N, C-alpha and C positions, 0 to 999 in steps of 0.2 A: 504494500500500500504506500502510495506517495501522495503528497499534498502540494498544492501550489496556491499562492496568494496572487490574485490579479486585481489591479486597481481599476478605477472606472474608465480609464482610457484603454484598457485591454493589455496593459504592460505587466509582464510577469515580474513579481517583486522578490522572489526567492531564487534559488539556483535554477538554472535552465531546465533541468530534468525533474525538478520538484524535490521536496524534502522527504527522505525515507522515514516513514512512520513505522513500518514493520517489514522486515526482510527474512523472516523465518523460512526454512526450506519447505514447510507445509503450505498448503494453499490458504490464503486469507480471502474471505468472502463477505459480501453484504455490508460493506462499509457505510456508515452513516455519520454525518457531521453536523455540528451546531456551533455557533459563535460562542466564544468565551466572554464576549462583551468588552474585550480589551484589544481587539484587533487580531487575536489568535483564534484557536478553535479547539474543540474536543472531538475526537473521532473514536468510534467504536466499531467492532467487527467480530466475526466468529472465524476461528481457524482450528485445524486439527493437528497442531504441533505435538500434542500429547497422545495422539492416537484416536481421540474422539473430538468432537467439536466443542470448543469452549469460547467464552466471551472475553475480549480484551478491550482496553480503552487507553487512549493516549491524549495528551494535551500538547499543543504546539503554540509557541509564543508568537507575538506580532512579527518579529524579525525572522521567524522560520526555525527557531531552535526547538528541538524536542525537549519537553519539560520533565516528563516522568520517566520511569524505568525503560531502558532500551527494549524495543519490540512490544511495549504496552504493559499496563497494569493488568494482572489476572483478576478480572471482574467476577467471573464464575468459572471454576474448574472442577465442577462436580464430575463424578465418574462416568456419566452418560452424556449424550449430546445436548448442547444448548445452541440454539440457532436464531438467526434473523433478528438481531437487536434493533431497537430504536432508542433515540436519545433526546433529552431536552435539558435545558438549564434548570438548576434548582434555585436560582435567584440569589445564591450566596457564593458565587464563583466556583461552584461544582456542578455536577450533572446527576441526572437520574436516568438509568438505563433499564429497559424492559426487553424480555426475550421469551421465546418458548423453549421448554425444557423437558427432557425425557427421563428425569431421574426416578420417576415412579415406575419406569420400565413397562408400563402398560398404556399410558396416554401422555400426550404433551400437555403441560400446564404452563401458566404464565407466571414468571418470576420478575422481580425488579431488584435493583441495587442502587444505592447512592454512593457516589465517589466524591470526596472532598477536593478542594482546590489544590492540595498537595499530592493528590493521587492515592490517599488513604481510603480504604473501604470503610463506609460509615455504618451500614446496616449489618445484619448477620452475615457471616462468611457464606459465600455462594448464593446470597440473595434471599429475598422474602417472597413466599408464594402469594400470589394475588387471587388465584382460584384453582383449587384442586378438589372440588367437591362433587365431581361427577366422573362417571366411567367412560367419558368421551373426551376427545381432544379439544384443547383451546390453542389457537394459533394466531399468527399475524398481528402481534401487538403493535399499537401506536401509542405514543406518550407525548403529552404536552404539559408545560408548567401550569400549576394552579395559581401562580402568583404569590403563594404563601410559604414557599420552601418545599412544597410537595409537588405532586403531579396527578394528572388524570390519565388513566390508561384505558384503552379500549382494545377489544380483540374479537376474533371470530370464534364462536363457541358452538360446539356440536352436542351440547348436553341433552338435547331432545332425542338424539340418536337418528333423526330423520333428516332434518335440514339444519343449515347453519343460521345462527342468530348473532347479533352484535351485543356484547355486554361491556360494561365499563365499571371502573372502580377508582375511587380517589385514595391516594396514599399520602399521609402527611410527612413532614420533614423527619420524623423520628421512626 
């Protein structure tokens, strides 16, 4: 994963090929980006460097310097697959990330994690479950800031077993 900052005139502001965000030998997929409010950005993705898909996050500063751990902060590295993260600002110089997760080994459930401005994991290790109360999959999470340090998450939910519905949940800053 590489990133490039481009100004309003279309001029690239960082190195010509972009700044390396993650160059692990395994495939990185599904990168999502959100402004850090200071001219830089937060980027999250999933990759299989450990043999299963996990969630990683990185912060890049205004001038193009990677701020956190090389190749990203391990946001969720549970023993099974975590995929397709989405990201939003937490309003306090950090981010909230949501993804779908197979740790139940029978269905995908929605999890989220808050990462602080320095790259520290804020909530429980490997995230907080948003919905795992059914025997059917929940997928495709989307997350937006609630303006109060938390977020509102929505997802596709198959709990009826017949058709997909959309569900949502607010999570506060803690």
